[in-house]
Every structure is written in C-alpha cells, then in structure tokens.
C-alpha positions as CSV (number, residue, x, y, z in Angstrom):
1,M,-21.8,15.3,-16.9
2,T,-25.2,14.6,-15.8
3,A,-27.2,14.0,-19.4
4,T,-28.4,10.3,-19.5
5,K,-29.5,8.3,-22.2
6,P,-32.7,6.0,-22.6
7,M,-32.0,2.3,-22.5
8,D,-32.6,1.5,-26.1
9,D,-30.1,4.4,-27.1
10,W,-26.8,3.5,-25.3
11,A,-27.6,-0.5,-25.6
12,R,-27.3,0.1,-29.6
13,W,-23.4,0.0,-28.8
14,A,-22.3,-3.3,-30.0
15,R,-20.1,-5.3,-27.6
16,L,-17.0,-6.3,-29.4
17,P,-14.3,-8.3,-28.0
18,I,-10.9,-6.2,-27.4
19,K,-9.2,-8.3,-30.2
20,R,-11.4,-6.5,-32.8
21,F,-10.0,-3.1,-32.1
22,A,-6.2,-3.2,-30.3
23,E,-3.4,-5.4,-30.2
24,L,-1.8,-6.3,-26.8
25,V,2.2,-6.1,-27.8
26,Y,4.6,-8.1,-25.3
27,G,7.2,-5.6,-23.5
28,D,11.0,-6.5,-23.7
29,A,13.2,-7.8,-21.1
30,L,15.4,-5.2,-19.7
31,P,17.8,-6.6,-16.9
32,Q,19.0,-3.8,-14.4
33,E,22.8,-4.0,-15.3
34,T,21.7,-3.1,-19.0
35,R,19.6,-0.3,-18.2
36,D,20.8,3.3,-18.8
37,E,19.6,5.4,-15.9
38,T,20.9,8.6,-17.6
39,G,18.4,8.5,-20.4
40,D,15.2,10.5,-20.3
41,V,12.7,7.4,-21.3
42,P,10.4,6.3,-18.7
43,V,10.7,2.4,-18.0
44,F,7.4,0.7,-17.4
45,G,6.2,-2.2,-15.2
46,S,3.0,-3.6,-14.1
47,N,3.0,-1.2,-11.2
48,G,3.9,2.0,-13.5
49,A,7.0,3.8,-14.1
50,F,10.1,2.6,-11.9
51,G,13.2,3.8,-13.6
52,R,14.6,5.5,-16.9
53,H,16.3,4.3,-19.9
54,S,18.0,6.0,-23.0
55,E,15.9,3.8,-25.5
56,A,12.1,3.4,-26.0
57,N,10.3,0.5,-27.6
58,T,6.8,2.4,-27.6
59,E,5.7,5.4,-29.4
60,A,3.8,8.3,-27.7
61,P,1.2,8.0,-26.4
62,T,1.0,4.6,-24.9
63,I,-1.3,2.4,-22.8
64,L,0.6,-0.1,-20.5
65,V,-1.4,-3.1,-19.2
66,G,0.0,-5.1,-16.4
67,R,0.7,-9.0,-17.4
68,K,2.4,-10.3,-14.5
69,G,2.2,-9.5,-10.9
70,S,-0.1,-6.6,-10.7
71,Y,-1.9,-8.1,-13.8
72,G,-4.8,-5.9,-15.5
73,A,-3.3,-2.6,-13.9
74,L,-3.5,0.2,-16.4
75,N,-0.9,3.2,-17.1
76,W,-0.6,5.7,-19.7
77,S,2.7,7.5,-20.8
78,D,2.4,10.8,-22.9
79,T,6.0,10.0,-24.1
80,P,8.1,7.2,-25.7
81,A,8.4,4.5,-23.0
82,F,10.1,1.5,-22.8
83,A,7.7,-1.4,-21.7
84,I,9.4,-4.2,-19.8
85,D,8.3,-7.9,-20.1
86,T,5.9,-7.8,-17.3
87,V,3.5,-5.6,-19.3
88,Y,1.8,-5.4,-22.7
89,F,1.4,-2.1,-24.6
90,I,-0.5,-0.5,-27.0
91,D,0.3,2.8,-29.2
92,R,-1.3,4.0,-32.2
93,R,0.3,1.5,-34.3
94,H,-1.8,-1.3,-32.6
95,A,-5.1,0.5,-32.0
96,R,-8.0,0.9,-34.5
97,C,-9.9,3.5,-32.0
98,D,-9.3,6.4,-30.5
99,L,-6.3,5.4,-27.8
100,R,-7.2,7.7,-25.0
101,W,-11.0,6.3,-25.2
102,L,-9.4,2.7,-25.4
103,F,-7.4,3.8,-21.9
104,W,-10.6,4.8,-20.4
105,A,-12.7,1.8,-21.7
106,L,-10.3,-0.7,-20.2
107,H,-10.8,0.2,-16.9
108,T,-14.3,-1.5,-17.3
109,A,-13.2,-4.4,-18.8
110,G,-12.2,-6.3,-15.5
111,L,-8.8,-7.2,-16.6
112,D,-7.5,-7.4,-13.2
113,G,-9.7,-10.4,-12.4
114,L,-9.0,-12.6,-15.6
115,S,-5.7,-14.4,-14.1
116,Q,-5.2,-17.8,-15.6
117,D,-2.0,-18.5,-14.0
118,T,-1.5,-20.9,-10.9
119,G,1.6,-19.7,-9.9
120,V,2.5,-16.0,-10.3
121,P,-0.6,-14.1,-11.4
122,G,-0.9,-13.1,-14.6
123,L,-2.9,-12.0,-17.7
124,S,-3.0,-14.1,-20.8
125,R,-3.2,-12.0,-24.0
126,E,-5.9,-14.6,-25.3
127,T,-8.0,-14.1,-22.3
128,A,-7.7,-10.4,-22.5
129,Y,-8.8,-10.5,-26.1
130,G,-12.0,-12.0,-25.1
131,A,-13.1,-9.3,-22.8
132,R,-15.7,-7.3,-24.6
133,L,-16.3,-3.5,-24.4
134,P,-19.0,-1.4,-26.3
135,L,-17.9,0.3,-29.3
136,P,-19.4,3.5,-29.8
137,S,-18.5,5.6,-33.1
138,L,-15.2,7.4,-33.5
139,R,-16.8,10.9,-32.8
140,E,-18.2,9.5,-29.4
141,Q,-14.9,8.0,-28.7
142,T,-13.3,11.1,-28.9
143,A,-16.0,13.1,-26.9
144,I,-15.9,10.4,-24.3
145,A,-12.1,10.6,-23.8
146,A,-12.3,14.3,-23.7
147,S,-15.1,14.5,-20.9
148,L,-13.1,11.7,-19.0
149,D,-10.1,13.4,-18.8
150,R,-11.6,16.7,-17.5
151,E,-13.9,15.1,-14.9
152,T,-11.4,12.6,-13.5
153,G,-8.9,15.3,-13.4
154,K,-11.1,17.3,-10.9
155,I,-11.5,14.2,-8.9
156,D,-8.0,13.3,-9.0
157,A,-7.2,16.8,-7.5
158,L,-9.5,16.4,-4.8
159,V,-8.1,13.0,-4.0
160,E,-4.7,14.5,-3.9
161,E,-5.9,16.9,-1.5
162,Q,-7.2,14.3,0.8
163,R,-4.1,12.1,0.5
164,R,-1.7,14.9,1.3
165,L,-3.9,15.8,4.5
166,M,-3.5,12.1,5.5
167,E,0.3,12.3,5.4
168,L,0.4,15.5,7.4
169,L,-1.8,13.8,9.8
170,R,0.4,10.8,9.9
171,E,3.2,13.2,10.6
172,K,1.8,15.0,13.1
173,R,0.6,11.8,14.9
174,Q,4.4,10.5,15.0
175,A,5.4,14.0,15.8
176,V,3.1,13.8,19.0
177,I,4.5,10.3,19.7
178,S,8.0,11.1,19.3
179,H,7.9,14.0,21.5
180,A,6.2,12.6,24.4
181,V,8.4,9.4,24.7
182,A,11.4,11.5,24.0
183,K,11.0,14.9,26.1
184,G,7.9,14.3,28.1
185,L,5.3,16.8,28.7
186,D,6.9,19.3,30.9
187,P,8.7,22.1,28.7
188,N,10.5,23.2,31.7
189,A,11.8,19.9,32.9
190,K,15.6,19.7,33.4
191,M,17.4,17.7,30.8
192,K,20.5,15.7,30.6
193,P,22.3,13.5,27.7
194,S,20.4,10.5,27.3
195,G,23.7,8.6,26.3
196,V,22.3,7.6,22.6
197,D,23.5,10.5,19.9
198,W,20.3,10.6,18.0
199,L,17.8,10.6,20.9
200,G,19.7,13.4,22.4
201,D,18.5,15.0,25.7
202,V,16.0,13.7,27.8
203,P,14.6,14.7,31.2
204,E,16.9,14.5,34.1
205,H,15.0,12.1,36.1
206,W,14.2,9.7,33.4
207,G,16.1,6.6,32.8
208,V,17.1,4.8,29.5
209,A,17.6,1.0,29.2
210,R,17.9,-1.6,26.4
211,L,14.7,-3.2,25.3
212,K,16.3,-6.5,26.3
213,F,16.2,-5.5,30.0
214,V,12.5,-4.5,29.9
215,A,11.0,-7.3,27.3
216,S,11.9,-10.3,25.6
217,V,11.6,-10.9,22.0
218,Q,10.1,-14.1,20.5
219,T,10.7,-15.2,16.9
220,G,8.0,-17.1,14.8
221,T,7.8,-20.2,12.9
222,A,9.1,-20.4,9.0
223,K,6.9,-21.7,6.3
224,G,7.8,-24.9,4.7
225,K,9.1,-26.9,7.4
226,D,9.3,-30.8,7.1
227,N,6.8,-32.2,9.6
228,D,6.6,-35.8,8.1
229,G,6.3,-38.3,11.1
230,R,5.3,-35.7,13.5
231,D,2.3,-35.1,15.4
232,T,0.9,-31.8,13.9
233,I,-2.0,-29.4,14.4
234,V,-3.3,-26.6,12.3
235,V,-3.8,-23.2,13.7
236,P,-4.1,-19.4,12.7
237,Y,-0.9,-17.5,12.3
238,L,-0.1,-13.7,11.7
239,R,1.7,-12.8,8.9
240,V,3.3,-9.2,8.1
241,A,0.0,-7.9,6.2
242,N,-1.8,-8.5,9.7
243,V,0.3,-6.4,11.5
244,Q,-0.4,-2.7,10.7
245,D,0.9,0.8,12.0
246,G,-1.3,0.9,15.1
247,Y,-3.5,-2.0,14.7
248,I,-4.0,-5.7,13.9
249,D,-5.8,-6.5,10.7
250,L,-7.6,-9.8,11.0
251,S,-9.7,-9.6,7.7
252,D,-7.6,-12.4,6.2
253,V,-5.9,-14.7,8.8
254,A,-4.1,-17.9,7.4
255,E,-3.5,-20.9,9.0
256,I,-0.2,-23.2,9.3
257,E,0.3,-26.7,10.1
258,V,3.1,-27.1,12.7
259,P,4.3,-29.7,15.2
260,A,2.0,-30.0,18.4
261,S,5.1,-29.7,20.3
262,D,5.9,-26.5,18.9
263,L,2.6,-24.6,19.7
264,S,4.1,-23.2,23.0
265,R,7.3,-21.8,21.6
266,Y,5.2,-19.5,19.3
267,L,2.1,-19.0,20.9
268,L,1.0,-15.3,21.2
269,R,-0.1,-13.8,24.6
270,K,-2.5,-11.1,25.2
271,G,-0.1,-8.0,25.8
272,D,2.4,-9.1,23.2
273,V,3.9,-6.1,21.1
274,L,3.8,-7.1,17.6
275,M,6.6,-5.7,15.2
276,N,7.3,-6.5,11.8
277,E,11.0,-7.9,11.3
278,G,11.0,-6.5,7.4
279,G,9.4,-5.6,4.0
280,D,8.9,-2.4,2.5
281,F,10.8,0.5,4.5
282,D,7.4,1.9,5.9
283,K,6.7,-1.6,7.6
284,L,10.1,-2.1,9.5
285,G,9.1,-2.1,13.2
286,R,5.7,-1.4,12.5
287,G,3.3,-2.9,14.9
288,S,0.5,-3.0,17.4
289,I,-0.7,-4.6,20.7
290,W,-2.1,-8.2,20.8
291,E,-5.3,-8.4,22.6
292,G,-5.7,-12.2,22.1
293,Q,-8.5,-12.0,19.9
294,I,-7.8,-15.6,18.5
295,D,-6.6,-18.3,20.8
296,P,-4.6,-20.1,19.9
297,C,-2.7,-18.0,17.5
298,I,1.2,-18.0,16.5
299,H,2.9,-15.9,14.3
300,Q,5.5,-15.9,11.4
301,N,9.2,-15.6,11.5
302,H,8.7,-12.2,9.9
303,V,6.6,-10.9,12.7
304,F,8.5,-10.3,16.3
305,A,6.5,-10.9,19.4
306,V,8.0,-8.6,22.0
307,R,6.7,-9.6,25.7
308,P,7.2,-6.6,28.2
309,T,8.6,-7.6,31.7
310,A,9.3,-4.4,33.2
311,V,7.1,-1.9,31.4
312,T,3.4,-1.9,30.0
313,P,2.7,-3.1,26.7
314,E,1.2,0.4,26.0
315,W,4.3,2.2,26.7
316,L,6.4,-0.2,24.9
317,N,4.2,0.0,21.9
318,L,4.4,4.0,22.2
319,V,8.3,4.1,22.0
320,T,8.5,1.8,19.2
321,G,6.2,3.7,17.4
322,S,8.4,7.0,17.5
323,S,10.5,8.5,14.8
324,Y,13.6,7.6,16.9
325,A,12.7,4.0,16.9
326,Q,12.2,4.0,13.7
327,F,15.5,5.8,12.9
328,F,17.1,3.0,14.9
329,F,15.7,0.4,13.2
330,M,16.5,1.7,9.9
331,G,20.1,2.1,10.9
332,R,20.4,-1.4,12.1
333,S,18.6,-2.9,9.2
334,K,19.8,-5.0,6.4
335,Q,18.5,-3.2,3.4
336,S,18.1,-3.7,-0.6
337,T,16.1,-2.2,-3.0
338,N,12.6,-0.7,-1.5
339,L,13.1,-3.6,1.2
340,A,14.5,-3.8,4.6
341,S,14.8,-6.3,7.6
342,I,16.1,-6.6,11.2
343,S,17.3,-9.2,13.5
344,S,15.7,-9.9,17.1
345,T,19.4,-9.5,18.3
346,N,19.3,-5.8,17.0
347,V,15.8,-5.2,18.3
348,M,16.6,-6.1,21.5
349,E,19.2,-3.1,21.5
350,L,16.7,-0.4,21.2
351,P,16.8,2.5,23.8
352,I,13.6,2.6,25.7
353,T,13.0,5.9,27.7
354,L,11.7,5.0,31.1
355,P,9.9,7.8,33.0
356,P,8.7,7.4,36.4
357,P,5.7,4.9,36.3
358,E,2.9,7.8,37.3
359,E,4.5,10.3,34.5
360,R,4.3,7.4,32.0
361,S,0.8,6.9,32.6
362,E,0.0,10.5,32.3
363,I,1.9,10.8,28.9
364,L,0.0,7.9,27.7
365,R,-3.4,9.7,28.8
366,H,-2.2,12.8,26.9
367,V,-1.0,11.1,24.1
368,S,-4.1,8.8,23.5
369,A,-6.3,12.1,23.7
370,E,-4.1,13.5,21.2
371,L,-4.3,10.6,18.8
372,L,-8.0,10.2,19.1
373,G,-8.7,13.4,17.2
374,L,-5.8,13.1,14.7
375,D,-6.8,9.5,13.9
376,A,-10.9,10.8,13.5
377,L,-9.5,13.5,11.1
378,H,-7.4,10.7,9.2
379,K,-10.6,8.5,9.0
380,Q,-12.7,11.3,7.7
381,A,-10.2,12.1,4.7
382,S,-9.9,8.1,4.1
383,I,-13.7,7.8,3.8
384,A,-13.6,11.0,1.6
385,T,-10.8,9.5,-0.6
386,E,-12.9,6.2,-0.9
387,L,-16.1,8.3,-1.8
388,L,-14.2,10.3,-4.5
389,L,-12.7,7.0,-5.8
390,E,-16.0,5.4,-6.1
391,R,-17.4,8.4,-8.0
392,R,-14.6,8.3,-10.3
393,S,-15.0,4.4,-11.1
394,A,-18.9,4.9,-11.6
395,L,-18.2,7.9,-13.8
396,I,-15.8,6.2,-16.1
397,S,-18.2,3.2,-16.2
398,A,-21.1,5.2,-17.0
399,A,-19.3,7.2,-19.8
400,V,-17.8,4.2,-21.7
401,T,-21.1,2.1,-21.4
402,G,-23.0,5.0,-23.0
403,K,-25.6,5.9,-19.9
404,I,-24.3,9.2,-19.7
405,D,-24.7,11.3,-23.3
406,V,-21.6,12.9,-23.5
407,L,-22.4,14.6,-26.7
408,A,-25.2,16.4,-25.5
409,Y,-23.5,17.2,-22.1
410,D,-20.7,18.8,-24.1
411,A,-23.0,20.8,-26.2
412,T,-24.7,22.1,-23.0
413,E,-21.2,23.1,-21.7
414,V,-20.6,25.2,-24.9
415,Q,-24.0,26.9,-24.9
416,A,-23.1,27.8,-20.9
417,A,-20.1,29.3,-21.9
C-alpha cells in the first residue's frame, strides 16, 4: 500500500459528522445473575468480549464503541453479540455506509479523547456524533476496508510474534530467578527438605526463615482521612501503578495531604523493597527496590514497604520475585473476580531462603548477568512492537483520510498477480 494521492485529490472528500452516516445504539443492562454462560453469544463491554450469553441484541457483524470506562475503545464482532450498557453498538441496521470501513474510520476520530464526564470517564453520544470523518464513495470505502484488513492482518501477526517472545522471555526471567533462590547454582549440592511442601528441597547448608524474622513490613496511608484541625503537609506518595515488576515507575507521581505527625510513620527509606498489596492477579506481590529517588516520599495502603533487617534488599527483592513467592502470595490472598489482595500479616509469613552471605552474593551476580541479557532482548521486542503499532496506526490514518490511493494500489496488485 504505497501509492499516494496529490493533496487536491484526497482533500475533495467531504468531512461529515458521524451522525450523518451512522447511529450509536445504547447497549443493554445484563446483570451477572441473569447471564447464561452456557450460551454461544459473546458479551461485549468497553474492554472487549468478557463472557457468554444465550441471546444477542446486535446483528452480525457489529462495531462496539466504549461508552463508559474505556470510552472510545473499538471492538468488532463477526457474530451476533450482546452489547452491555457500557458500550454503544452499530450494526448494518444503523449504518449508511460500508460497516467495515466505518470500523477503521472510527480509529481516526479521536473518540478516546472526547470524555465529557467529570466522574466516571465516558463518551456522550452527542459528542461522538459531532466528530467528523472524511467520507469517500461506497466503492472507495469497500476498497479501503479490504486493504486495511489485509495490511493490518500482516502487522498484527508480527505484533503477536513479538508479544509471544516477550511472554517467553518473562517466563525465562522468572525461571532463572526461581531456580537460583530455591536451588542455588551448584547442581551437585546435597539437598534437604525445606519444611515447606511447595518449596521442596533446598541445599543442605541453606537456612529458611519467615520474612518477619529478616525484615519488617510497613503499611501505607489511606486516602480520604479526615484531617480537620490538624497540621498537615502535602507530600508525594506511591500508588500501585508506580510499583512495577522489577522497577519503580515515577512518570506520574501523585501527592497527598497527611498530618505532619504521620510523615515518619509512612516515610519510605532507601533500600525498602516495595510490594503491591493487591490488584490484578499479576500485580500481587509485584515490586522493586526503592532507591530514594524522591525525598520525602510516602506510600499508599495498597503498597507495602518491606524493610530488610537481616538480609540485603537485593536478596529479598529476588526472593519475592520468584515463582515460589508468587505461589505463596496467591495461596494466602483474598480473591474475587480478576482481583486479589494479601494482608501484611500473611506477607510476613513468606519463607525466605538463606544461603551463606558469600553464596548469596554469588547468586545475585549470576542472576544479574542472566537477567541483563534477557531484559535487553525484552526491550528490543518491546520497541519492535511499538514501531509496528505506530506503523499500523499511521497506515489506518493514511488510508481513511485518502492519502493512500487504495484503488490504484489494488489495481497494481492484480496486475502483478
């Protein structure tokens, strides 16, 4: 798809408001208790399909547009679907254009930046109707849709390859950590039962202690406290979003007002191992070492600051990032649909393997070297994915706005065949 049009050609397409050629239809309420999970109809919310039902409220095919939550998010269903009340839907009954072309065109409408609500982010139908799109002829719409289906399909396949690679690298990363902190580096070391069923045998000369004997756990401050009549200060504080797996993300640090007398109670110290108390399953226990990048800085109640007393922060961070620690956290957590949380009391019961100090240092050096190579490959795959997605977005925009002459491109393809 390389042929381009001169400016005065593609600019002839009139830019019309969405309401001129499509109707956004409200989805319907579908409480969990009334849903029939044995059905074969996909249920769509603003984040895509998330369940099944026995009845549909859309015809096939259907465009789903996020209304609440992930407003402006776009999904497509080739089959009849059930659109819940957090989305709008458009099927052929409500479109006066090629539906597949409209799906691609809506990607360029900026609907995800049109929230008018001050509470829960949302997309009003009136606002969406005002967004304008270039409207080509029906023949050009069909050609644009076909070309984008073909070309984005190629890009999506490459993106999926990179994502699979990143997932394999993440699995390899955790396997390196898990084996090192549970079995050590010497394959010939004599082993003994650890006393923990799911940890299994550990090297005979290692110790195993509960976390509460080698570190303390500091809980954080909660939002919404009544500070009336108290001397307060405003300080930066870390949330779950800041505590990533293996690093601290400081790109968006919030502030909170707390009593001045509480500052020392929640203050982070250099060397604290930060761990998430809950959230999505993959966030439970996730964390990294605080290097004192912001001073003063405190943490919210959904982030634990684990302060080592008898081991180094690096060893404690390595152990808590292992698969056996994740298994422990999940086993001790309170769980609901897609969410989990763990108490500080349970965190303190985590078994910590304790090789002799010199061996601990050797393991840390070995693991650091291994992870350096894996993380470099992961970064390369991540960059490649970002570039592919940028290319995908640019391709959609160019085709929908007419900057690529799709008809000429398709004609060239046919002749070449």
